[in-house]
N, CA, C, O and the ligand as a Tripos MOL2 file, in Angstrom:
@<TRIPOS>MOLECULE
protein
  289   287    73     0     0
PROTEIN
NO_CHARGES

@<TRIPOS>ATOM
      1 N          15.8310   -0.2210  -14.4500 N.3       1 MET1
      2 CA         14.9590    0.0730  -13.3200 C.3       1 MET1
      3 C          14.8460   -1.1240  -12.3930 C.2       1 MET1
      4 O          14.8060   -2.2710  -12.8380 O.2       1 MET1
      5 N          14.7950   -0.8510  -11.1450 N.am      2 MET2
      6 CA         14.8320   -1.9270  -10.0990 C.3       2 MET2
      7 C          13.4470   -2.0830   -9.5090 C.2       2 MET2
      8 O          12.9970   -1.3040   -8.6690 O.2       2 MET2
      9 N          12.7880   -3.1380   -9.9950 N.am      3 MET3
     10 CA         11.3940   -3.4610   -9.5070 C.3       3 MET3
     11 C          11.5000   -4.2800   -8.2570 C.2       3 MET3
     12 O          12.2510   -5.2540   -8.2010 O.2       3 MET3
     13 N          10.7560   -3.8930   -7.2590 N.am      4 GLN4
     14 CA         10.7660   -4.6360   -6.0050 C.3       4 GLN4
     15 C           9.2900   -4.8350   -5.5960 C.2       4 GLN4
     16 O           8.4000   -4.1450   -6.0920 O.2       4 GLN4
     17 N           9.0600   -5.7650   -4.7070 N.am      5 THR5
     18 CA          7.7540   -6.0340   -4.1970 C.3       5 THR5
     19 C           7.7910   -5.9510   -2.6370 C.2       5 THR5
     20 O           8.6740   -6.5290   -2.0040 O.2       5 THR5
     21 N           6.8650   -5.2570   -2.0650 N.am      6 MET6
     22 CA          6.7550   -5.2450   -0.5510 C.3       6 MET6
     23 C           5.3600   -5.6520   -0.2110 C.2       6 MET6
     24 O           4.4250   -5.4670   -0.9900 O.2       6 MET6
     25 N           5.2310   -6.2140    0.9710 N.am      7 LYS7
     26 CA          3.8710   -6.6070    1.4770 C.3       7 LYS7
     27 C           3.7070   -5.9220    2.8870 C.2       7 LYS7
     28 O           4.5290   -6.0750    3.7910 O.2       7 LYS7
     29 N           2.5810   -5.1600    2.9900 N.am      8 LEU8
     30 CA          2.2710   -4.4450    4.2060 C.3       8 LEU8
     31 C           0.9970   -4.9970    4.8110 C.2       8 LEU8
     32 O           0.0400   -5.3250    4.1090 O.2       8 LEU8
     33 N           1.0070   -5.0930    6.1410 N.am      9 ASN9
     34 CA         -0.1300   -5.5120    6.9170 C.3       9 ASN9
     35 C          -0.9100   -4.2550    7.3630 C.2       9 ASN9
     36 O          -0.3580   -3.3610    8.0040 O.2       9 ASN9
     37 N          -2.1850   -4.2150    7.0100 N.am     10 ILE10
     38 CA         -3.0340   -3.0010    7.2380 C.3      10 ILE10
     39 C          -4.1160   -3.2730    8.1730 C.2      10 ILE10
     40 O          -4.8150   -4.2790    8.0460 O.2      10 ILE10
     41 N          -4.2900   -2.4170    9.1150 N.am     11 ASP11
     42 CA         -5.3740   -2.5360   10.1010 C.3      11 ASP11
     43 C          -6.4570   -1.5050    9.8080 C.2      11 ASP11
     44 O          -6.1500   -0.3510    9.5080 O.2      11 ASP11
     45 N          -7.7070   -1.9090    9.8910 N.am     12 GLY12
     46 CA         -8.7840   -0.9300    9.7930 C.3      12 GLY12
     47 C          -9.6110   -0.9980    8.4940 C.2      12 GLY12
     48 O         -10.5430   -0.2090    8.3440 O.2      12 GLY12
     49 N          -9.3100   -1.9020    7.5540 N.am     13 MET13
     50 CA        -10.0740   -2.0530    6.3680 C.3      13 MET13
     51 C         -11.2710   -2.9500    6.6720 C.2      13 MET13
     52 O         -11.1120   -4.0590    7.1810 O.2      13 MET13
     53 N         -12.5070   -2.4470    6.3470 N.am     14 THR14
     54 CA        -13.7110   -3.2160    6.6460 C.3      14 THR14
     55 C         -14.5570   -3.4950    5.4490 C.2      14 THR14
     56 O         -15.4720   -4.3120    5.5520 O.2      14 THR14
     57 N         -14.3250   -2.8820    4.3200 N.am     15 CYS15
     58 CA        -15.1420   -3.0530    3.1410 C.3      15 CYS15
     59 C         -14.3850   -2.7640    1.8840 C.2      15 CYS15
     60 O         -13.2280   -2.3490    1.9430 O.2      15 CYS15
     61 N         -15.0250   -2.9770    0.7010 N.am     16 GLN16
     62 CA        -14.3530   -2.7740   -0.5650 C.3      16 GLN16
     63 C         -14.0840   -1.2510   -0.8010 C.2      16 GLN16
     64 O         -13.2290   -0.8890   -1.6090 O.2      16 GLN16
     65 N         -14.8150   -0.3930   -0.0970 N.am     17 GLY17
     66 CA        -14.4910    1.0410   -0.2090 C.3      17 GLY17
     67 C         -13.1450    1.3090    0.4560 C.2      17 GLY17
     68 O         -12.3780    2.1350   -0.0390 O.2      17 GLY17
     69 N         -12.8460    0.6520    1.5330 N.am     18 CYS18
     70 CA        -11.5710    0.7890    2.1830 C.3      18 CYS18
     71 C         -10.4730    0.2340    1.2890 C.2      18 CYS18
     72 O          -9.3930    0.8190    1.2100 O.2      18 CYS18
     73 N         -10.7100   -0.8130    0.6550 N.am     19 VAL19
     74 CA         -9.7660   -1.4230   -0.2560 C.3      19 VAL19
     75 C          -9.4170   -0.4220   -1.3690 C.2      19 VAL19
     76 O          -8.2570   -0.2120   -1.7260 O.2      19 VAL19
     77 N         -10.5020    0.1870   -1.8980 N.am     20 ARG20
     78 CA        -10.3170    1.2050   -2.9770 C.3      20 ARG20
     79 C          -9.4660    2.3780   -2.4840 C.2      20 ARG20
     80 O          -8.5830    2.8600   -3.1930 O.2      20 ARG20
     81 N          -9.7480    2.8310   -1.2490 N.am     21 SER21
     82 CA         -9.0910    3.9690   -0.7080 C.3      21 SER21
     83 C          -7.5680    3.6890   -0.5940 C.2      21 SER21
     84 O          -6.7330    4.5140   -0.9650 O.2      21 SER21
     85 N          -7.2590    2.5170   -0.0790 N.am     22 VAL22
     86 CA         -5.8570    2.1200    0.1320 C.3      22 VAL22
     87 C          -5.1720    1.9980   -1.2640 C.2      22 VAL22
     88 O          -4.0500    2.4650   -1.4600 O.2      22 VAL22
     89 N          -5.8610    1.3800   -2.1870 N.am     23 LYS23
     90 CA         -5.3320    1.1830   -3.5280 C.3      23 LYS23
     91 C          -5.0240    2.5600   -4.1610 C.2      23 LYS23
     92 O          -3.9250    2.7760   -4.6720 O.2      23 LYS23
     93 N          -5.9710    3.4570   -4.1230 N.am     24 GLN24
     94 CA         -5.8370    4.7150   -4.7440 C.3      24 GLN24
     95 C          -4.6900    5.5230   -4.0450 C.2      24 GLN24
     96 O          -3.8910    6.1680   -4.7230 O.2      24 GLN24
     97 N          -4.6260    5.4810   -2.7610 N.am     25 ALA25
     98 CA         -3.5280    6.1590   -2.0670 C.3      25 ALA25
     99 C          -2.1500    5.7350   -2.5270 C.2      25 ALA25
    100 O          -1.2620    6.5550   -2.7600 O.2      25 ALA25
    101 N          -1.9970    4.3890   -2.6520 N.am     26 LEU26
    102 CA         -0.7380    3.8450   -3.1090 C.3      26 LEU26
    103 C          -0.4230    4.1920   -4.5150 C.2      26 LEU26
    104 O           0.6870    4.6130   -4.8410 O.2      26 LEU26
    105 N          -1.4610    4.0040   -5.4020 N.am     27 GLN27
    106 CA         -1.2300    4.2160   -6.8190 C.3      27 GLN27
    107 C          -0.9860    5.6860   -7.1480 C.2      27 GLN27
    108 O          -0.5000    5.9930   -8.2370 O.2      27 GLN27
    109 N          -1.3050    6.5880   -6.2500 N.am     28 SER28
    110 CA         -1.0540    8.0260   -6.4740 C.3      28 SER28
    111 C           0.3930    8.3210   -6.2610 C.2      28 SER28
    112 O           0.8210    9.4310   -6.5800 O.2      28 SER28
    113 N           1.2110    7.3850   -5.7290 N.am     29 LEU29
    114 CA          2.5780    7.6230   -5.5360 C.3      29 LEU29
    115 C           3.3900    7.3500   -6.7880 C.2      29 LEU29
    116 O           3.2040    6.3040   -7.4100 O.2      29 LEU29
    117 N           4.2810    8.2450   -7.1830 N.am     30 LYS30
    118 CA          5.1700    7.9930   -8.3240 C.3      30 LYS30
    119 C           6.1210    6.8810   -7.9410 C.2      30 LYS30
    120 O           6.7400    6.8850   -6.8760 O.2      30 LYS30
    121 N           6.2150    5.8990   -8.8840 N.am     31 GLY31
    122 CA          7.0900    4.7690   -8.6420 C.3      31 GLY31
    123 C           6.3820    3.5050   -8.1930 C.2      31 GLY31
    124 O           6.9660    2.4240   -8.1180 O.2      31 GLY31
    125 N           5.1030    3.6800   -7.8970 N.am     32 VAL32
    126 CA          4.2960    2.5090   -7.5050 C.3      32 VAL32
    127 C           3.6210    2.0110   -8.8060 C.2      32 VAL32
    128 O           2.9690    2.7730   -9.5200 O.2      32 VAL32
    129 N           3.8090    0.6770   -9.0880 N.am     33 ASP33
    130 CA          3.2660    0.2110  -10.3300 C.3      33 ASP33
    131 C           1.9730   -0.5670  -10.0710 C.2      33 ASP33
    132 O           0.8790   -0.0550  -10.3070 O.2      33 ASP33
    133 N           2.1030   -1.7770   -9.5940 N.am     34 ASN34
    134 CA          0.8700   -2.5630   -9.3600 C.3      34 ASN34
    135 C           0.5850   -2.7210   -7.8440 C.2      34 ASN34
    136 O           1.5020   -2.9130   -7.0460 O.2      34 ASN34
    137 N          -0.7260   -2.6320   -7.4690 N.am     35 VAL35
    138 CA         -1.0700   -2.7610   -6.1190 C.3      35 VAL35
    139 C          -2.1790   -3.8180   -6.0060 C.2      35 VAL35
    140 O          -3.1640   -3.7690   -6.7420 O.2      35 VAL35
    141 N          -2.0190   -4.7330   -5.1170 N.am     36 ALA36
    142 CA         -3.0760   -5.7740   -4.8500 C.3      36 ALA36
    143 C          -3.4010   -5.6950   -3.3700 C.2      36 ALA36
    144 O          -2.5710   -5.9820   -2.5070 O.2      36 ALA36
    145 N          -4.6170   -5.3020   -3.1120 N.am     37 VAL37
    146 CA         -5.0650   -5.1670   -1.6980 C.3      37 VAL37
    147 C          -6.0240   -6.3400   -1.4110 C.2      37 VAL37
    148 O          -6.9450   -6.6000   -2.1850 O.2      37 VAL37
    149 N          -5.7940   -7.0400   -0.2930 N.am     38 ASP38
    150 CA         -6.6400   -8.2280    0.0690 C.3      38 ASP38
    151 C          -7.3960   -7.8350    1.3700 C.2      38 ASP38
    152 O          -6.7710   -7.6440    2.4130 O.2      38 ASP38
    153 N          -8.7160   -7.7210    1.3000 N.am     39 LEU39
    154 CA         -9.4970   -7.2950    2.4360 C.3      39 LEU39
    155 C          -9.4990   -8.3880    3.5420 C.2      39 LEU39
    156 O          -9.3630   -8.0430    4.7150 O.2      39 LEU39
    157 N          -9.6460   -9.6560    3.2130 N.am     40 ALA40
    158 CA         -9.7470  -10.7100    4.1500 C.3      40 ALA40
    159 C          -8.3620  -10.8670    4.9140 C.2      40 ALA40
    160 O          -8.3180  -11.0830    6.1250 O.2      40 ALA40
    161 N          -7.3110  -10.7490    4.1650 N.am     41 GLN41
    162 CA         -5.9800  -10.9260    4.7770 C.3      41 GLN41
    163 C          -5.5300   -9.5960    5.4290 C.2      41 GLN41
    164 O          -4.6480   -9.6140    6.2880 O.2      41 GLN41
    165 N          -6.0950   -8.4930    5.0540 N.am     42 GLY42
    166 CA         -5.5940   -7.2030    5.5410 C.3      42 GLY42
    167 C          -4.2020   -6.8830    5.0780 C.2      42 GLY42
    168 O          -3.3600   -6.4270    5.8510 O.2      42 GLY42
    169 N          -3.9530   -7.1370    3.7370 N.am     43 THR43
    170 CA         -2.6080   -6.9100    3.2250 C.3      43 THR43
    171 C          -2.6730   -6.0760    1.9570 C.2      43 THR43
    172 O          -3.7020   -6.0030    1.2850 O.2      43 THR43
    173 N          -1.5300   -5.4430    1.6460 N.am     44 ALA44
    174 CA         -1.2690   -4.8360    0.3780 C.3      44 ALA44
    175 C           0.0550   -5.3190   -0.1400 C.2      44 ALA44
    176 O           1.0800   -5.2480    0.5380 O.2      44 ALA44
    177 N           0.0100   -5.8350   -1.4120 N.am     45 VAL45
    178 CA          1.2420   -6.2550   -2.0930 C.3      45 VAL45
    179 C           1.4950   -5.1790   -3.1470 C.2      45 VAL45
    180 O           0.6590   -4.9280   -4.0160 O.2      45 VAL45
    181 N           2.6730   -4.5480   -3.0500 N.am     46 ILE46
    182 CA          2.9570   -3.3630   -3.8620 C.3      46 ILE46
    183 C           4.1960   -3.6450   -4.7010 C.2      46 ILE46
    184 O           5.2640   -3.9530   -4.1710 O.2      46 ILE46
    185 N           4.0420   -3.5370   -5.9900 N.am     47 ASP47
    186 CA          5.2050   -3.6030   -6.8860 C.3      47 ASP47
    187 C           5.6080   -2.1680   -7.1470 C.2      47 ASP47
    188 O           4.7790   -1.3380   -7.5200 O.2      47 ASP47
    189 N           6.9520   -1.8630   -6.9390 N.am     48 TYR48
    190 CA          7.3860   -0.4890   -6.9560 C.3      48 TYR48
    191 C           8.8490   -0.4620   -7.4790 C.2      48 TYR48
    192 O           9.5790   -1.4530   -7.4910 O.2      48 TYR48
    193 N           9.2070    0.8040   -7.9190 N.am     49 GLN49
    194 CA         10.5180    1.0600   -8.3920 C.3      49 GLN49
    195 C          11.3220    1.5780   -7.1420 C.2      49 GLN49
    196 O          11.0310    2.6260   -6.5650 O.2      49 GLN49
    197 N          12.3350    0.7720   -6.7840 N.am     50 GLU50
    198 CA         13.0160    1.1620   -5.4730 C.3      50 GLU50
    199 C          13.8400    2.3730   -5.5150 C.2      50 GLU50
    200 O          14.2150    2.9020   -4.4690 O.2      50 GLU50
    201 N          14.1650    2.8750   -6.7610 N.am     51 ASN51
    202 CA         14.9240    4.1060   -6.8080 C.3      51 ASN51
    203 C          13.9860    5.3630   -6.8940 C.2      51 ASN51
    204 O          14.4590    6.4920   -7.0310 O.2      51 ASN51
    205 N          12.6580    5.1260   -6.8080 N.am     52 THR52
    206 CA         11.7040    6.2310   -6.9500 C.3      52 THR52
    207 C          10.8830    6.3900   -5.7240 C.2      52 THR52
    208 O          10.5730    7.5220   -5.3550 O.2      52 THR52
    209 N          10.5010    5.3090   -5.0500 N.am     53 VAL53
    210 CA          9.6200    5.3570   -3.9130 C.3      53 VAL53
    211 C          10.0870    4.2780   -2.8860 C.2      53 VAL53
    212 O          10.6300    3.2360   -3.2550 O.2      53 VAL53
    213 N           9.8580    4.5700   -1.6350 N.am     54 ASN54
    214 CA         10.2890    3.6610   -0.5780 C.3      54 ASN54
    215 C           9.1920    3.2290    0.3400 C.2      54 ASN54
    216 O           8.0730    3.7340    0.2420 O.2      54 ASN54
    217 N           9.4720    2.3130    1.2280 N.am     55 GLN55
    218 CA          8.4480    1.7520    2.0470 C.3      55 GLN55
    219 C           7.7770    2.7270    2.9530 C.2      55 GLN55
    220 O           6.5720    2.6690    3.2010 O.2      55 GLN55
    221 N           8.6380    3.6810    3.4730 N.am     56 GLN56
    222 CA          8.0850    4.6690    4.4140 C.3      56 GLN56
    223 C           7.0640    5.5340    3.7090 C.2      56 GLN56
    224 O           6.0580    5.8740    4.3320 O.2      56 GLN56
    225 N           7.2450    5.9140    2.4670 N.am     57 GLN57
    226 CA          6.2700    6.6700    1.7180 C.3      57 GLN57
    227 C           4.9860    5.9320    1.4810 C.2      57 GLN57
    228 O           3.9050    6.5200    1.5020 O.2      57 GLN57
    229 N           5.1030    4.6170    1.2520 N.am     58 CYS58
    230 CA          3.8730    3.8140    1.1200 C.3      58 CYS58
    231 C           3.1130    3.7560    2.4010 C.2      58 CYS58
    232 O           1.8870    3.8650    2.4250 O.2      58 CYS58
    233 N           3.8790    3.5750    3.5150 N.am     59 ILE59
    234 CA          3.2140    3.5520    4.8400 C.3      59 ILE59
    235 C           2.4980    4.8240    5.1150 C.2      59 ILE59
    236 O           1.3620    4.8110    5.5890 O.2      59 ILE59
    237 N           3.1590    5.9720    4.8170 N.am     60 GLU60
    238 CA          2.5330    7.2560    5.1260 C.3      60 GLU60
    239 C           1.2720    7.4620    4.2570 C.2      60 GLU60
    240 O           0.2780    8.0280    4.7120 O.2      60 GLU60
    241 N           1.3400    6.9780    2.9700 N.am     61 ALA61
    242 CA          0.1400    7.1460    2.0810 C.3      61 ALA61
    243 C          -1.0110    6.3890    2.6470 C.2      61 ALA61
    244 O          -2.1400    6.8760    2.5830 O.2      61 ALA61
    245 N          -0.7950    5.2160    3.2040 N.am     62 ILE62
    246 CA         -1.8650    4.3890    3.7600 C.3      62 ILE62
    247 C          -2.4210    5.0650    5.0670 C.2      62 ILE62
    248 O          -3.6290    5.1170    5.2970 O.2      62 ILE62
    249 N          -1.4770    5.5710    5.8950 N.am     63 GLU63
    250 CA         -1.8740    6.1910    7.1240 C.3      63 GLU63
    251 C          -2.6320    7.5270    6.8730 C.2      63 GLU63
    252 O          -3.5440    7.8750    7.6230 O.2      63 GLU63
    253 N          -2.2390    8.2610    5.8120 N.am     64 ASN64
    254 CA         -2.9270    9.4930    5.4400 C.3      64 ASN64
    255 C          -4.3330    9.2020    4.9050 C.2      64 ASN64
    256 O          -5.2200   10.0540    4.9650 O.2      64 ASN64
    257 N          -4.5180    8.0020    4.3890 N.am     65 ALA65
    258 CA         -5.8390    7.5850    3.9290 C.3      65 ALA65
    259 C          -6.7310    7.1350    5.0960 C.2      65 ALA65
    260 O          -7.9250    6.9070    4.8990 O.2      65 ALA65
    261 N          -6.1900    7.0080    6.2630 N.am     66 GLY66
    262 CA         -6.9760    6.7290    7.4630 C.3      66 GLY66
    263 C          -6.8220    5.2880    8.0380 C.2      66 GLY66
    264 O          -7.6250    4.8450    8.8580 O.2      66 GLY66
    265 N          -5.8280    4.6230    7.6050 N.am     67 PHE67
    266 CA         -5.5910    3.2310    8.0620 C.3      67 PHE67
    267 C          -4.1850    3.1000    8.7750 C.2      67 PHE67
    268 O          -3.2870    3.9300    8.6360 O.2      67 PHE67
    269 N          -4.1010    2.0180    9.5170 N.am     68 ASP68
    270 CA         -2.8220    1.7960   10.2360 C.3      68 ASP68
    271 C          -2.0340    0.7000    9.5690 C.2      68 ASP68
    272 O          -2.6030   -0.2830    9.0960 O.2      68 ASP68
    273 N          -0.7460    0.8580    9.5270 N.am     69 VAL69
    274 CA          0.1280   -0.2160    9.0940 C.3      69 VAL69
    275 C           0.7330   -0.8820   10.2020 C.2      69 VAL69
    276 O           1.3310   -0.2160   11.0470 O.2      69 VAL69
    277 N           0.6380   -2.2090   10.2980 N.am     70 ILE70
    278 CA          1.1560   -2.9710   11.4350 C.3      70 ILE70
    279 C           2.5670   -3.3640   11.0820 C.2      70 ILE70
    280 O           2.8430   -3.9470   10.0340 O.2      70 ILE70
    281 N           3.4840   -3.0100   12.0340 N.am     71 PRO71
    282 CA          4.9040   -3.3590   11.7610 C.3      71 PRO71
    283 C           5.1000   -4.8780   11.7890 C.2      71 PRO71
    284 O           4.3720   -5.5930   12.4770 O.2      71 PRO71
    285 N           6.0960   -5.3620   11.0300 N.am     72 ASP72
    286 CA          6.3730   -6.8150   10.9780 C.3      72 ASP72
    287 C           6.8570   -7.2560   12.3580 C.2      72 ASP72
    288 O           7.1520   -8.4330   12.5620 O.2      72 ASP72
    289 CU        -14.6210    0.4580    4.1600 Cu       73 CU73
@<TRIPOS>BOND
     1     1     2 1
     2     2     3 1
     3     3     4 2
     4     3     5 am
     5     5     6 1
     6     6     7 1
     7     7     8 2
     8     7     9 am
     9     9    10 1
    10    10    11 1
    11    11    12 2
    12    11    13 am
    13    13    14 1
    14    14    15 1
    15    15    16 2
    16    15    17 am
    17    17    18 1
    18    18    19 1
    19    19    20 2
    20    19    21 am
    21    21    22 1
    22    22    23 1
    23    23    24 2
    24    23    25 am
    25    25    26 1
    26    26    27 1
    27    27    28 2
    28    27    29 am
    29    29    30 1
    30    30    31 1
    31    31    32 2
    32    31    33 am
    33    33    34 1
    34    34    35 1
    35    35    36 2
    36    35    37 am
    37    37    38 1
    38    38    39 1
    39    39    40 2
    40    39    41 am
    41    41    42 1
    42    42    43 1
    43    43    44 2
    44    43    45 am
    45    45    46 1
    46    46    47 1
    47    47    48 2
    48    47    49 am
    49    49    50 1
    50    50    51 1
    51    51    52 2
    52    51    53 am
    53    53    54 1
    54    54    55 1
    55    55    56 2
    56    55    57 am
    57    57    58 1
    58    58    59 1
    59    59    60 2
    60    59    61 am
    61    61    62 1
    62    62    63 1
    63    63    64 2
    64    63    65 am
    65    65    66 1
    66    66    67 1
    67    67    68 2
    68    67    69 am
    69    69    70 1
    70    70    71 1
    71    71    72 2
    72    71    73 am
    73    73    74 1
    74    74    75 1
    75    75    76 2
    76    75    77 am
    77    77    78 1
    78    78    79 1
    79    79    80 2
    80    79    81 am
    81    81    82 1
    82    82    83 1
    83    83    84 2
    84    83    85 am
    85    85    86 1
    86    86    87 1
    87    87    88 2
    88    87    89 am
    89    89    90 1
    90    90    91 1
    91    91    92 2
    92    91    93 am
    93    93    94 1
    94    94    95 1
    95    95    96 2
    96    95    97 am
    97    97    98 1
    98    98    99 1
    99    99   100 2
   100    99   101 am
   101   101   102 1
   102   102   103 1
   103   103   104 2
   104   103   105 am
   105   105   106 1
   106   106   107 1
   107   107   108 2
   108   107   109 am
   109   109   110 1
   110   110   111 1
   111   111   112 2
   112   111   113 am
   113   113   114 1
   114   114   115 1
   115   115   116 2
   116   115   117 am
   117   117   118 1
   118   118   119 1
   119   119   120 2
   120   119   121 am
   121   121   122 1
   122   122   123 1
   123   123   124 2
   124   123   125 am
   125   125   126 1
   126   126   127 1
   127   127   128 2
   128   127   129 am
   129   129   130 1
   130   130   131 1
   131   131   132 2
   132   131   133 am
   133   133   134 1
   134   134   135 1
   135   135   136 2
   136   135   137 am
   137   137   138 1
   138   138   139 1
   139   139   140 2
   140   139   141 am
   141   141   142 1
   142   142   143 1
   143   143   144 2
   144   143   145 am
   145   145   146 1
   146   146   147 1
   147   147   148 2
   148   147   149 am
   149   149   150 1
   150   150   151 1
   151   151   152 2
   152   151   153 am
   153   153   154 1
   154   154   155 1
   155   155   156 2
   156   155   157 am
   157   157   158 1
   158   158   159 1
   159   159   160 2
   160   159   161 am
   161   161   162 1
   162   162   163 1
   163   163   164 2
   164   163   165 am
   165   165   166 1
   166   166   167 1
   167   167   168 2
   168   167   169 am
   169   169   170 1
   170   170   171 1
   171   171   172 2
   172   171   173 am
   173   173   174 1
   174   174   175 1
   175   175   176 2
   176   175   177 am
   177   177   178 1
   178   178   179 1
   179   179   180 2
   180   179   181 am
   181   181   182 1
   182   182   183 1
   183   183   184 2
   184   183   185 am
   185   185   186 1
   186   186   187 1
   187   187   188 2
   188   187   189 am
   189   189   190 1
   190   190   191 1
   191   191   192 2
   192   191   193 am
   193   193   194 1
   194   194   195 1
   195   195   196 2
   196   195   197 am
   197   197   198 1
   198   198   199 1
   199   199   200 2
   200   199   201 am
   201   201   202 1
   202   202   203 1
   203   203   204 2
   204   203   205 am
   205   205   206 1
   206   206   207 1
   207   207   208 2
   208   207   209 am
   209   209   210 1
   210   210   211 1
   211   211   212 2
   212   211   213 am
   213   213   214 1
   214   214   215 1
   215   215   216 2
   216   215   217 am
   217   217   218 1
   218   218   219 1
   219   219   220 2
   220   219   221 am
   221   221   222 1
   222   222   223 1
   223   223   224 2
   224   223   225 am
   225   225   226 1
   226   226   227 1
   227   227   228 2
   228   227   229 am
   229   229   230 1
   230   230   231 1
   231   231   232 2
   232   231   233 am
   233   233   234 1
   234   234   235 1
   235   235   236 2
   236   235   237 am
   237   237   238 1
   238   238   239 1
   239   239   240 2
   240   239   241 am
   241   241   242 1
   242   242   243 1
   243   243   244 2
   244   243   245 am
   245   245   246 1
   246   246   247 1
   247   247   248 2
   248   247   249 am
   249   249   250 1
   250   250   251 1
   251   251   252 2
   252   251   253 am
   253   253   254 1
   254   254   255 1
   255   255   256 2
   256   255   257 am
   257   257   258 1
   258   258   259 1
   259   259   260 2
   260   259   261 am
   261   261   262 1
   262   262   263 1
   263   263   264 2
   264   263   265 am
   265   265   266 1
   266   266   267 1
   267   267   268 2
   268   267   269 am
   269   269   270 1
   270   270   271 1
   271   271   272 2
   272   271   273 am
   273   273   274 1
   274   274   275 1
   275   275   276 2
   276   275   277 am
   277   277   278 1
   278   278   279 1
   279   279   280 2
   280   279   281 am
   281   281   282 1
   282   282   283 1
   283   283   284 2
   284   283   285 am
   285   285   286 1
   286   286   287 1
   287   287   288 2
@<TRIPOS>SUBSTRUCTURE
     1 MET1         2 RESIDUE 1 A MET
     2 MET2         6 RESIDUE 1 A MET
     3 MET3        10 RESIDUE 1 A MET
     4 GLN4        14 RESIDUE 1 A GLN
     5 THR5        18 RESIDUE 1 A THR
     6 MET6        22 RESIDUE 1 A MET
     7 LYS7        26 RESIDUE 1 A LYS
     8 LEU8        30 RESIDUE 1 A LEU
     9 ASN9        34 RESIDUE 1 A ASN
    10 ILE10       38 RESIDUE 1 A ILE
    11 ASP11       42 RESIDUE 1 A ASP
    12 GLY12       46 RESIDUE 1 A GLY
    13 MET13       50 RESIDUE 1 A MET
    14 THR14       54 RESIDUE 1 A THR
    15 CYS15       58 RESIDUE 1 A CYS
    16 GLN16       62 RESIDUE 1 A GLN
    17 GLY17       66 RESIDUE 1 A GLY
    18 CYS18       70 RESIDUE 1 A CYS
    19 VAL19       74 RESIDUE 1 A VAL
    20 ARG20       78 RESIDUE 1 A ARG
    21 SER21       82 RESIDUE 1 A SER
    22 VAL22       86 RESIDUE 1 A VAL
    23 LYS23       90 RESIDUE 1 A LYS
    24 GLN24       94 RESIDUE 1 A GLN
    25 ALA25       98 RESIDUE 1 A ALA
    26 LEU26      102 RESIDUE 1 A LEU
    27 GLN27      106 RESIDUE 1 A GLN
    28 SER28      110 RESIDUE 1 A SER
    29 LEU29      114 RESIDUE 1 A LEU
    30 LYS30      118 RESIDUE 1 A LYS
    31 GLY31      122 RESIDUE 1 A GLY
    32 VAL32      126 RESIDUE 1 A VAL
    33 ASP33      130 RESIDUE 1 A ASP
    34 ASN34      134 RESIDUE 1 A ASN
    35 VAL35      138 RESIDUE 1 A VAL
    36 ALA36      142 RESIDUE 1 A ALA
    37 VAL37      146 RESIDUE 1 A VAL
    38 ASP38      150 RESIDUE 1 A ASP
    39 LEU39      154 RESIDUE 1 A LEU
    40 ALA40      158 RESIDUE 1 A ALA
    41 GLN41      162 RESIDUE 1 A GLN
    42 GLY42      166 RESIDUE 1 A GLY
    43 THR43      170 RESIDUE 1 A THR
    44 ALA44      174 RESIDUE 1 A ALA
    45 VAL45      178 RESIDUE 1 A VAL
    46 ILE46      182 RESIDUE 1 A ILE
    47 ASP47      186 RESIDUE 1 A ASP
    48 TYR48      190 RESIDUE 1 A TYR
    49 GLN49      194 RESIDUE 1 A GLN
    50 GLU50      198 RESIDUE 1 A GLU
    51 ASN51      202 RESIDUE 1 A ASN
    52 THR52      206 RESIDUE 1 A THR
    53 VAL53      210 RESIDUE 1 A VAL
    54 ASN54      214 RESIDUE 1 A ASN
    55 GLN55      218 RESIDUE 1 A GLN
    56 GLN56      222 RESIDUE 1 A GLN
    57 GLN57      226 RESIDUE 1 A GLN
    58 CYS58      230 RESIDUE 1 A CYS
    59 ILE59      234 RESIDUE 1 A ILE
    60 GLU60      238 RESIDUE 1 A GLU
    61 ALA61      242 RESIDUE 1 A ALA
    62 ILE62      246 RESIDUE 1 A ILE
    63 GLU63      250 RESIDUE 1 A GLU
    64 ASN64      254 RESIDUE 1 A ASN
    65 ALA65      258 RESIDUE 1 A ALA
    66 GLY66      262 RESIDUE 1 A GLY
    67 PHE67      266 RESIDUE 1 A PHE
    68 ASP68      270 RESIDUE 1 A ASP
    69 VAL69      274 RESIDUE 1 A VAL
    70 ILE70      278 RESIDUE 1 A ILE
    71 PRO71      282 RESIDUE 1 A PRO
    72 ASP72      286 RESIDUE 1 A ASP
    73 CU73       289 GROUP 0 **** ****
């Protein structure tokens, strides 16, 4: 299995409830292992299996939860 890590910049998180929403959205994806969301930094660091899930799916999960992902 090929474990990878990606970091996404997220706009719109204002409280720990937002952090939980983002975390849950990402963790519901098959192939996502560990998720660390930082409210102050506005980031999510995602450990994932690259043959099961990709960055676009993670971005869509965050957007469907009501937040914006800022492109690099
Ligand atoms: Cu909130």
